[in-house]
C-alpha positions as a LaTeX table, in Angstrom:
\begin{tabular}{lrrr}
\hline
Residue & $x$ (\AA) & $y$ (\AA) & $z$ (\AA) \\
\hline
Unk1 & 0.08 & $-0.19$ & $-0.12$ \\
Unk2 & 1.01 & 3.67 & $-0.65$ \\
Unk3 & 1.78 & 5.58 & 2.47 \\
Unk4 & 0.13 & 8.60 & 3.19 \\
Unk5 & $-3.02$ & 8.41 & 0.86 \\
Unk6 & $-5.27$ & 6.46 & 3.16 \\
Unk7 & $-7.19$ & 8.17 & 6.00 \\
Unk8 & $-6.34$ & 7.31 & 9.58 \\
Unk9 & $-9.13$ & 8.18 & 11.81 \\
Unk10 & $-11.11$ & 5.00 & 10.90 \\
Unk11 & $-13.53$ & 4.11 & 14.06 \\
Unk12 & $-16.84$ & 2.56 & 15.09 \\
Unk13 & $-19.44$ & 4.69 & 13.71 \\
Unk14 & $-23.29$ & 3.80 & 13.86 \\
Unk15 & $-25.29$ & 4.69 & 10.62 \\
Unk16 & $-29.33$ & 4.39 & 10.96 \\
Unk17 & $-31.42$ & 3.81 & 8.22 \\
Unk18 & $-34.07$ & 6.49 & 8.98 \\
Unk19 & $-36.54$ & 4.38 & 6.83 \\
Unk20 & $-37.07$ & 1.45 & 8.66 \\
Unk21 & $-34.99$ & 2.80 & 11.70 \\
Unk22 & $-32.82$ & $-0.01$ & 11.72 \\
Unk23 & $-28.86$ & 0.88 & 13.08 \\
Unk24 & $-25.55$ & $-1.22$ & 12.30 \\
Unk25 & $-22.18$ & $-0.70$ & 13.79 \\
Unk26 & $-18.89$ & $-0.51$ & 11.59 \\
Unk27 & $-15.84$ & 1.29 & 10.91 \\
Unk28 & $-15.96$ & 4.49 & 8.78 \\
Unk29 & $-13.90$ & 7.85 & 8.52 \\
Unk30 & $-17.29$ & 9.92 & 7.66 \\
Unk31 & $-17.75$ & 12.91 & 9.63 \\
Unk32 & $-20.88$ & 13.14 & 12.17 \\
Unk33 & $-22.24$ & 15.86 & 15.03 \\
Unk34 & $-24.38$ & 13.40 & 16.30 \\
Unk35 & $-23.61$ & 10.50 & 18.89 \\
Unk36 & $-25.74$ & 7.48 & 19.64 \\
Unk37 & $-25.60$ & 4.79 & 22.40 \\
Unk38 & $-25.11$ & 1.24 & 21.41 \\
Unk39 & $-26.31$ & $-1.68$ & 22.44 \\
Unk40 & $-22.84$ & $-2.68$ & 24.31 \\
Unk41 & $-23.77$ & 0.59 & 25.94 \\
Unk42 & $-21.02$ & 2.70 & 24.13 \\
Unk43 & $-21.54$ & 5.93 & 22.30 \\
Unk44 & $-20.49$ & 6.47 & 19.37 \\
Unk45 & $-20.77$ & 8.57 & 16.55 \\
Unk46 & $-23.92$ & 8.54 & 14.02 \\
Unk47 & $-24.73$ & 8.77 & 10.35 \\
Unk48 & $-28.34$ & 8.90 & 9.25 \\
Unk49 & $-28.62$ & 7.24 & 5.98 \\
Unk50 & $-32.40$ & 7.19 & 3.88 \\
Unk51 & $-31.55$ & 3.79 & 2.57 \\
Unk52 & $-29.42$ & 0.79 & 3.22 \\
Unk53 & $-29.57$ & $-2.69$ & 2.42 \\
Unk54 & $-32.10$ & $-3.39$ & 5.14 \\
Unk55 & $-34.79$ & $-0.61$ & 2.90 \\
Unk56 & $-33.50$ & $-1.44$ & $-0.66$ \\
Unk57 & $-35.25$ & $-2.97$ & $-2.79$ \\
Unk58 & $-32.59$ & $-5.30$ & $-4.32$ \\
Unk59 & $-32.12$ & $-6.64$ & $-0.88$ \\
Unk60 & $-35.51$ & $-6.88$ & 0.34 \\
Unk61 & $-37.24$ & $-8.25$ & $-2.77$ \\
Unk62 & $-39.95$ & $-5.35$ & $-1.87$ \\
Unk63 & $-41.06$ & $-1.93$ & $-3.76$ \\
Unk64 & $-41.15$ & 0.57 & $-0.85$ \\
Unk65 & $-42.18$ & 4.35 & $-2.06$ \\
Unk66 & $-39.71$ & 6.58 & $-0.21$ \\
Unk67 & $-40.23$ & 10.02 & $-0.43$ \\
Unk68 & $-38.40$ & 11.55 & 2.69 \\
Unk69 & $-37.32$ & 14.78 & 0.81 \\
Unk70 & $-40.54$ & 15.32 & $-0.45$ \\
Unk71 & $-39.53$ & 15.19 & $-4.00$ \\
Unk72 & $-42.85$ & 14.70 & $-5.91$ \\
Unk73 & $-44.01$ & 17.89 & $-3.95$ \\
Unk74 & $-40.69$ & 19.90 & $-5.27$ \\
Unk75 & $-41.73$ & 18.60 & $-8.98$ \\
Unk76 & $-45.25$ & 19.60 & $-8.48$ \\
Unk77 & $-44.80$ & 22.73 & $-7.14$ \\
Unk78 & $-41.67$ & 23.77 & $-9.84$ \\
Unk79 & $-43.74$ & 22.57 & $-13.11$ \\
Unk80 & $-46.84$ & 24.20 & $-11.17$ \\
Unk81 & $-46.40$ & 27.64 & $-13.62$ \\
Unk82 & $-46.25$ & 25.37 & $-16.65$ \\
Unk83 & $-49.67$ & 23.40 & $-16.12$ \\
Unk84 & $-51.58$ & 26.41 & $-15.78$ \\
Unk85 & $-49.70$ & 27.98 & $-18.99$ \\
Unk86 & $-50.24$ & 24.96 & $-21.25$ \\
Unk87 & $-53.90$ & 23.30 & $-20.06$ \\
Unk88 & $-54.30$ & 19.37 & $-20.91$ \\
Unk89 & $-56.82$ & 19.10 & $-23.57$ \\
Unk90 & $-58.92$ & 16.16 & $-22.84$ \\
Unk91 & $-58.96$ & 12.97 & $-24.55$ \\
Unk92 & $-62.31$ & 13.09 & $-26.08$ \\
Unk93 & $-61.75$ & 16.71 & $-27.75$ \\
Unk94 & $-58.51$ & 15.33 & $-29.04$ \\
Unk95 & $-60.45$ & 12.63 & $-30.85$ \\
Unk96 & $-62.72$ & 14.32 & $-32.42$ \\
Unk97 & $-60.70$ & 16.72 & $-33.94$ \\
Unk98 & $-58.21$ & 14.68 & $-35.28$ \\
Unk99 & $-60.67$ & 11.58 & $-35.80$ \\
Unk100 & $-60.61$ & 10.88 & $-39.92$ \\
Unk101 & $-64.24$ & 11.91 & $-41.18$ \\
Unk102 & $-66.45$ & 8.38 & $-42.23$ \\
Unk103 & $-66.52$ & 7.50 & $-45.59$ \\
Unk104 & $-70.11$ & 7.32 & $-46.74$ \\
\hline
\end{tabular}
């Protein structure tokens, strides 16, 4: 291994999946301002993640809708003005105007 390219501050860290409240203890050098008490009684830095192997559909085999950041609401709010400027046509009106006239 080359010297001086790897971080030296590896320590035990608790990763908490906020979508299903699952936690696991592993080593990491990721910075954290929060701490939490682990099962062994010691206090470790806490890192919160939105998705982990305990909630990801690939590992669980179940589809689960996770919208913790309100992405759909942000999208709808962003494009609200566009929808008002360009109202959608009804499908019935669209068929009447584009349907070819029946041959007699």
